[in-house]
C-alpha angles and dihedrals in degrees: 000000000000091000091050090050091051090051091050090048090052090051091051092046097047113023124181121026095012090060092063091047092051090051093049090049088051091051091046092054091046089053091047091051091049091049091049090048093048091047091050092049092045091051094046095047099062089049093052096046096062087045090056091046091050090049092051092047090047091054 
């Protein structure tokens, strides 16, 4: 809620062109977070798959 309030305050303080820029920055950070999350998942998956195979072979 505090982040949303800060964004609203920015919009009130600097209307017009700055509003679009703030939104694009927001979108950029959302994309960055998604890419980091996907990269983390992609890295963790190949490590887990051999582990599962080894467990099945062990049993």
